[in-house]
C-alpha positions as CSV (number, residue, x, y, z in Angstrom):
1,M,-3.8,40.6,6.0
2,R,-2.9,37.3,5.4
3,S,1.0,36.9,4.3
4,T,1.2,33.9,1.6
5,S,4.0,32.0,0.9
6,S,5.1,30.2,-2.1
7,L,7.4,26.9,-1.1
8,L,9.4,26.7,-3.7
9,I,12.4,24.2,-2.7
10,T,14.6,21.4,-4.5
11,L,16.5,19.6,-2.2
12,V,19.5,17.7,-3.5
13,L,20.7,14.4,-1.3
14,A,24.0,14.2,-1.1
15,G,25.4,10.9,-0.5
16,C,26.6,8.9,2.8
17,A,28.3,6.1,3.5
18,V,30.2,4.6,6.5
19,D,34.2,4.0,5.6
20,A,36.4,1.1,6.5
21,G,36.7,1.8,10.0
22,G,33.3,2.3,11.1
23,A,33.1,6.2,11.2
24,K,29.8,7.4,9.5
25,E,30.4,10.3,7.0
26,A,29.0,13.5,7.7
27,L,26.0,14.4,5.4
28,D,26.3,17.5,3.4
29,D,23.3,20.1,3.8
30,P,20.4,19.9,1.3
31,A,20.5,22.4,-1.5
32,F,18.2,24.8,-1.9
33,A,17.2,26.2,-5.4
34,D,14.5,28.2,-7.2
35,G,11.6,25.6,-8.7
36,D,9.2,26.2,-11.0
37,D,6.5,24.7,-9.2
38,S,2.8,26.3,-8.5
39,A,2.4,28.1,-5.3
40,D,2.7,26.4,-1.5
41,S,3.8,22.9,-3.3
42,F,7.2,21.2,-3.1
43,T,9.2,19.4,-5.8
44,R,10.0,15.8,-5.5
45,R,12.6,15.5,-2.7
46,L,10.8,17.0,-0.1
47,Q,7.4,15.8,1.8
48,L,5.9,18.0,4.1
49,R,4.0,16.9,6.5
50,G,2.3,20.0,7.8
51,T,3.1,22.0,10.8
52,I,3.9,21.2,14.5
53,A,3.7,23.5,17.5
54,Y,5.2,24.3,20.5
55,G,4.5,21.4,22.9
56,E,3.4,19.0,20.4
57,S,4.9,15.7,19.5
58,R,4.5,14.2,15.8
59,D,4.8,10.4,15.2
60,D,5.3,9.8,11.7
61,R,7.1,7.9,9.0
62,Y,10.5,8.9,7.0
63,A,9.7,10.2,3.4
64,D,9.6,7.6,0.3
65,R,12.1,10.1,-1.0
66,G,14.6,12.6,0.5
67,F,12.8,14.6,3.4
68,A,9.7,14.6,5.8
69,G,9.2,18.6,6.4
70,Y,7.5,20.6,9.4
71,L,6.8,24.6,9.5
72,F,6.7,26.2,12.9
73,T,6.9,30.1,13.7
74,G,9.5,31.7,16.4
75,R,10.2,35.1,17.9
76,R,13.6,36.8,17.5
77,G,16.0,35.6,20.1
78,A,13.4,32.4,21.2
79,R,15.2,29.0,22.4
80,V,13.7,26.0,21.1
81,Q,14.3,22.3,21.2
82,L,14.0,20.0,19.0
83,D,14.2,16.0,19.5
84,L,14.1,13.7,16.8
85,T,14.1,9.7,17.5
86,G,14.2,6.8,15.6
87,H,12.4,4.0,16.1
88,D,15.0,1.3,15.6
89,N,16.6,3.6,13.1
90,D,19.1,6.6,12.6
91,P,17.8,10.1,12.2
92,V,19.0,13.1,11.0
93,L,17.4,16.7,11.9
94,Y,18.0,19.8,10.1
95,L,16.9,23.3,10.8
96,Y,16.4,26.3,7.9
97,G,15.0,29.5,8.7
98,P,14.0,32.3,8.9
99,Q,12.1,32.3,5.4
100,R,12.7,35.3,3.2
101,G,10.5,36.5,0.5
102,R,8.3,34.0,-1.5
103,S,10.7,30.9,-1.3
104,W,13.1,29.0,0.7
105,T,15.9,30.0,-1.9
106,G,18.8,30.6,0.3
107,A,17.7,29.8,3.2
108,R,20.4,29.9,6.5
109,P,21.0,26.5,7.8
110,I,20.6,26.9,11.6
111,A,21.6,23.6,12.7
112,I,22.4,20.0,11.7
113,N,22.8,17.0,14.0
114,D,23.2,13.2,14.3
115,D,23.6,11.0,16.8
116,S,23.3,13.6,20.2
117,A,24.7,12.4,23.2
118,G,26.1,9.5,22.2
119,T,22.8,7.9,20.6
120,L,21.4,7.4,17.3
121,N,19.3,10.0,17.9
122,S,19.0,13.9,17.1
123,R,18.6,17.1,19.0
124,I,18.9,20.6,18.0
125,T,19.1,23.2,20.9
126,A,18.9,26.7,19.2
127,R,17.9,30.0,19.4
128,L,16.4,31.9,16.3
129,P,18.0,34.5,15.1
130,G,14.7,36.9,13.8
131,D,11.0,36.7,14.1
132,G,9.8,34.0,10.7
133,T,8.8,30.5,9.8
134,Y,11.2,28.0,10.0
135,L,11.4,24.8,8.6
136,V,12.1,21.6,10.4
137,L,13.7,18.6,7.9
138,A,13.9,14.9,9.2
139,R,15.6,12.1,7.4
140,E,16.8,8.5,8.3
141,Y,21.0,8.3,7.4
142,S,21.0,5.8,5.0
143,G,17.5,6.6,3.0
144,E,16.0,3.6,4.9
145,P,12.7,3.7,5.7
146,G,11.2,3.6,9.1
147,S,9.1,5.6,12.0
148,F,10.6,8.4,14.3
149,T,9.1,10.8,16.6
150,L,9.4,15.0,16.5
151,A,9.2,17.2,19.4
152,L,9.4,21.0,19.2
153,G,9.9,22.7,22.6
154,C,10.8,26.5,23.7
155,T,12.1,27.6,26.9
156,G,12.2,31.0,28.2
157,A,10.4,34.0,27.4
158,E,7.5,34.0,24.8
159,C,8.5,31.9,21.6
160,R,5.7,33.3,19.9
161,V,5.5,36.0,17.4
162,E,2.7,38.4,17.9
163,C,0.4,39.6,15.3
164,G,1.3,43.1,13.7
165,G,-1.7,46.0,14.0
166,D,-3.0,45.0,10.9
167,D,-2.5,41.4,11.3
168,S,0.8,41.5,9.3
169,C,3.1,38.6,10.1
170,P,6.2,37.3,9.1
171,N,6.5,35.5,5.4
172,G,5.0,31.7,5.8
173,S,2.8,32.3,8.3
174,A,-0.7,34.0,9.3
175,C,-2.2,35.7,12.4
176,N,-4.8,33.5,14.4
177,R,-6.8,36.2,15.4
178,V,-8.4,36.2,18.9
179,V,-10.9,38.5,20.2
180,C,-11.6,38.9,24.0
181,I,-14.5,40.9,25.4
182,R,-13.4,41.9,28.7
183,A,-10.1,43.2,28.0
184,P,-7.3,43.1,25.0
185,C,-5.7,39.8,24.7
186,P,-2.5,39.5,22.0
187,S,-2.9,37.4,18.9
188,Y,-0.1,35.5,17.4
189,C,1.5,34.7,14.0
190,E,1.0,31.0,13.1
191,A,2.7,29.1,10.2
192,I,0.8,28.5,7.0
193,D,0.1,24.9,6.3
194,P,0.4,24.4,2.8
195,I,-1.3,21.1,2.8
196,T,-4.6,22.8,3.3
197,F,-4.2,26.4,2.1
198,C,-5.5,28.0,-0.8
199,E,-7.0,31.0,-2.5
200,S,-10.2,29.6,-4.4
201,D,-12.8,27.1,-4.0
202,E,-10.5,25.2,-7.2
203,D,-7.3,25.0,-4.9
204,C,-9.3,22.3,-2.3
205,V,-10.5,18.6,-3.0
206,S,-11.6,16.1,-0.6
207,V,-9.7,13.0,0.9
208,R,-10.5,10.3,3.4
209,T,-8.9,10.3,6.7
210,G,-8.8,6.4,6.8
211,C,-9.4,3.7,4.8
212,C,-13.3,3.1,6.3
213,P,-16.3,4.6,4.1
214,C,-18.4,7.2,5.6
215,S,-20.7,5.1,6.2
216,S,-19.1,3.0,8.7
217,G,-17.4,5.5,11.0
218,G,-14.7,6.9,7.8
219,R,-14.4,10.9,7.7
220,T,-13.1,13.0,4.9
221,R,-11.1,16.3,5.1
222,A,-10.4,19.0,2.7
223,V,-6.7,19.6,1.5
224,N,-4.7,21.6,-1.2
225,A,-4.9,19.3,-4.5
226,S,-1.1,19.4,-4.4
227,Y,-1.1,17.7,-1.5
228,A,-4.2,15.3,-2.0
229,D,-1.6,12.1,-3.0
230,D,0.3,12.4,-0.5
231,V,-2.2,12.6,2.6
232,A,-4.4,10.0,1.0
233,P,-4.3,6.9,3.1
234,E,-2.8,3.8,1.4
235,C,-5.5,1.4,1.2
236,D,-5.2,-2.5,0.2
237,P,-8.9,-3.6,-1.1
238,T,-7.5,-7.2,-0.7
239,R,-7.1,-6.9,2.6
240,P,-10.5,-6.8,4.7
241,I,-10.6,-4.1,7.7
242,A,-12.9,-3.5,10.5
243,C,-14.7,-0.5,10.7
244,P,-17.5,0.9,13.3
245,A,-21.0,0.9,12.3
246,V,-21.1,4.8,12.9
247,Y,-23.0,7.1,9.8
248,L,-20.7,9.7,9.2
249,C,-21.5,11.0,5.6
250,R,-22.4,14.5,5.3
251,D,-23.6,16.2,2.6
252,E,-20.5,18.6,1.6
253,R,-18.0,19.7,-0.5
254,P,-14.4,21.3,-0.3
255,A,-14.2,25.2,-0.3
256,C,-11.9,27.6,0.7
257,Q,-12.6,29.4,3.7
258,S,-10.4,32.2,4.9
259,N,-7.3,30.7,2.9
260,R,-8.0,27.3,4.5
261,C,-9.6,24.4,2.6
262,E,-12.4,23.3,5.0
263,M,-15.2,20.9,4.3
264,V,-18.4,23.1,4.0
265,P,-22.4,22.1,3.8
266,A,-23.1,21.2,-0.6
267,S,-26.5,23.0,0.1
268,D,-26.5,26.0,2.6
269,D,-30.7,26.1,2.2
270,A,-31.1,22.5,3.3
271,V,-28.6,22.9,6.3
272,C,-29.8,24.5,9.8
273,P,-28.0,25.9,12.4
274,E,-27.6,23.7,15.4
275,H,-28.7,25.3,18.0
276,L,-32.3,25.4,16.2
277,C,-32.6,21.8,15.9
278,G,-32.0,21.5,20.3
279,P,-30.1,19.0,22.4
280,A,-28.3,16.5,19.8
281,L,-30.3,13.2,20.0
282,G,-28.8,10.9,22.8
283,L,-29.6,7.8,20.2
284,A,-26.9,4.5,19.1
285,N,-26.2,3.8,15.5
286,M,-27.3,0.9,14.4
287,L,-26.0,-1.9,11.6
288,C,-29.0,-2.7,9.7
289,P,-29.7,-6.3,8.5
290,D,-28.8,-5.7,5.6
291,G,-24.8,-5.6,6.6
292,E,-24.4,-2.3,4.7
293,H,-26.6,0.8,5.9
294,T,-26.7,2.2,9.4
295,S,-29.6,3.5,11.2
296,G,-30.0,6.5,14.0
297,P,-28.7,10.1,14.1
298,T,-26.5,11.3,11.4
299,G,-25.7,14.7,13.3
300,R,-27.0,16.9,10.4
301,C,-29.4,19.6,11.7
302,L,-31.9,19.9,8.5
303,R,-34.6,22.1,7.6
304,N,-38.2,20.3,6.9
305,E,-40.7,20.8,4.0
306,D,-42.3,23.2,6.4
307,G,-39.0,25.2,7.2
308,S,-38.4,23.9,10.5
309,C,-35.3,22.5,11.8
310,G,-34.7,19.2,13.0
311,W,-31.7,16.4,13.6
312,E,-31.6,14.0,10.5
313,V,-32.5,10.3,11.9
314,L,-31.9,7.5,9.2
315,S,-34.0,4.5,9.4
316,C,-33.0,1.0,7.9
317,P,-34.2,0.3,4.2
318,E,-37.0,-2.2,4.5
319,T,-36.1,-5.5,3.8
320,P,-38.6,-6.9,0.4
321,A,-41.0,-9.8,2.1
322,A,-40.2,-13.3,0.9
323,P,-42.7,-14.6,-1.3
324,C,-45.4,-17.0,-0.4
325,Y,-46.4,-20.2,-2.5
326,V,-49.6,-21.8,-3.8
327,G,-49.6,-25.7,-3.8
328,G,-50.9,-29.0,-2.2
329,C,-52.7,-31.3,-4.7
330,S,-56.0,-28.8,-4.9
331,S,-53.8,-25.7,-4.9
332,Q,-55.4,-25.2,-1.6
333,V,-52.2,-24.5,0.6
334,C,-50.6,-20.9,1.1
335,S,-47.1,-21.2,2.6
336,D,-43.4,-20.0,2.7
337,R,-42.5,-23.0,0.7
338,E,-42.4,-23.8,-3.0
339,G,-43.8,-27.2,-4.2
340,V,-45.6,-28.3,-1.0
341,I,-47.3,-31.7,-1.8
342,T,-50.5,-33.0,-0.1
343,T,-52.7,-35.9,-0.2
344,C,-55.3,-36.0,-2.9
345,E,-58.7,-35.2,-0.9
346,F,-61.1,-32.9,-2.9
347,R,-63.4,-30.6,-1.0
348,P,-65.5,-28.5,-2.6
349,E,-64.2,-25.5,-1.0
350,Y,-60.8,-26.0,-2.8
351,A,-61.9,-24.9,-5.6
352,C,-62.4,-21.3,-4.3
353,Y,-58.7,-20.7,-3.9
354,R,-58.1,-21.2,-7.5
355,E,-60.6,-18.1,-7.9
356,S,-59.4,-14.3,-8.9
357,F,-60.4,-13.0,-5.5
358,A,-58.1,-15.7,-3.5
359,T,-54.7,-14.1,-2.5
360,C,-51.8,-16.3,-1.4
361,E,-49.3,-13.7,0.8
362,R,-47.9,-12.5,3.9
363,Q,-49.9,-11.8,6.6
364,G,-50.0,-9.7,9.9
365,D,-48.2,-12.1,11.6
366,G,-45.6,-12.5,9.1
367,S,-46.7,-15.8,8.3
368,C,-47.7,-16.9,4.9
369,G,-51.7,-17.4,4.1
370,W,-54.8,-16.6,2.5
371,T,-56.0,-13.1,2.7
372,P,-59.9,-12.9,4.2
373,N,-62.2,-11.3,2.0
374,A,-66.0,-11.4,1.4
375,D,-65.7,-13.0,-1.9
376,L,-63.9,-15.6,-0.5
377,S,-65.6,-16.4,2.8
378,A,-69.0,-16.0,0.9
379,C,-67.1,-18.7,-1.7
380,I,-66.1,-21.6,1.0
381,A,-69.6,-21.1,2.7
382,A,-71.7,-21.9,-0.6
383,A,-69.2,-24.7,-0.8
384,G,-70.3,-26.0,2.6
385,G,-66.7,-25.6,4.0
386,R,-65.6,-23.3,6.8
């Protein structure tokens, strides 16, 4: 059983200022209130950035408006430490939880910190009051843009919440079931990431992970449609970027898989399990002469027309051959230059090149020339030529 949450929240920012004496005024807590947004979406004052795990550090930027938020799940009594380090700015750190019911309305403020240990950075060390999902908020004191590093640690006993017998978990989390063959092993609850949470395929859309297209090293990911604008990269079409010559396009679509948005094959019939294709091909991807396409393996195991499976390998599109031109005073010259001029020396065999059986085109070696055939040879011989 999966426990889902509707994270409906309105954050009201209090004003902040520095008094005439240089002392910083304390910031008020964000005020939580019910909202009318759809499930797993936040109102405009908070940009949810996903989940954070124990032992993880996240490099990120402050929200354009209000707060950047992160979720984690912890057990009662766990001692956690949150460190928010600003990159030449003044960060403020908040911890709320555990989540109650289907929203964060009335969430308990556990701790707020600004300027820890004589620095502008912030640190919170707290013992969690109960099993559940917790919300971490980060902002810059004056609301200025900038970047930061957020780290979550845990000391002492196990900090994770073990799944119940029916895979039950606290609000806002789901069981990450682990199956062991030789002996029973514990499974733990993990915070549900609203950015990828879904209940149907209609909830999911695909977005680029960077500014490069998939034909040049770019990738796509599936996210909840409510967060597509927040996670989509900001790309300036007027500024060129360097993209690798690696083909990563897939015939995929976004879909809801076990309440998580994921990219899946667009047509299951055309895709084979990778073990049926054998070892992956050790071929390099190369940029084609046209500068647009890429040749080499795509990493897809596909079904052939005869039902067998094999690795897909792309070839460069054929480049149309440059035309050949007939020139010369008697139209006897076939070359790759248009308008070739020669001296006007008439020979009887030159008339053969004006017949329908004479073809000026690319030859086997790539050069332009008259294509030999029986009619052309006979005409030249009858005219006394060679």
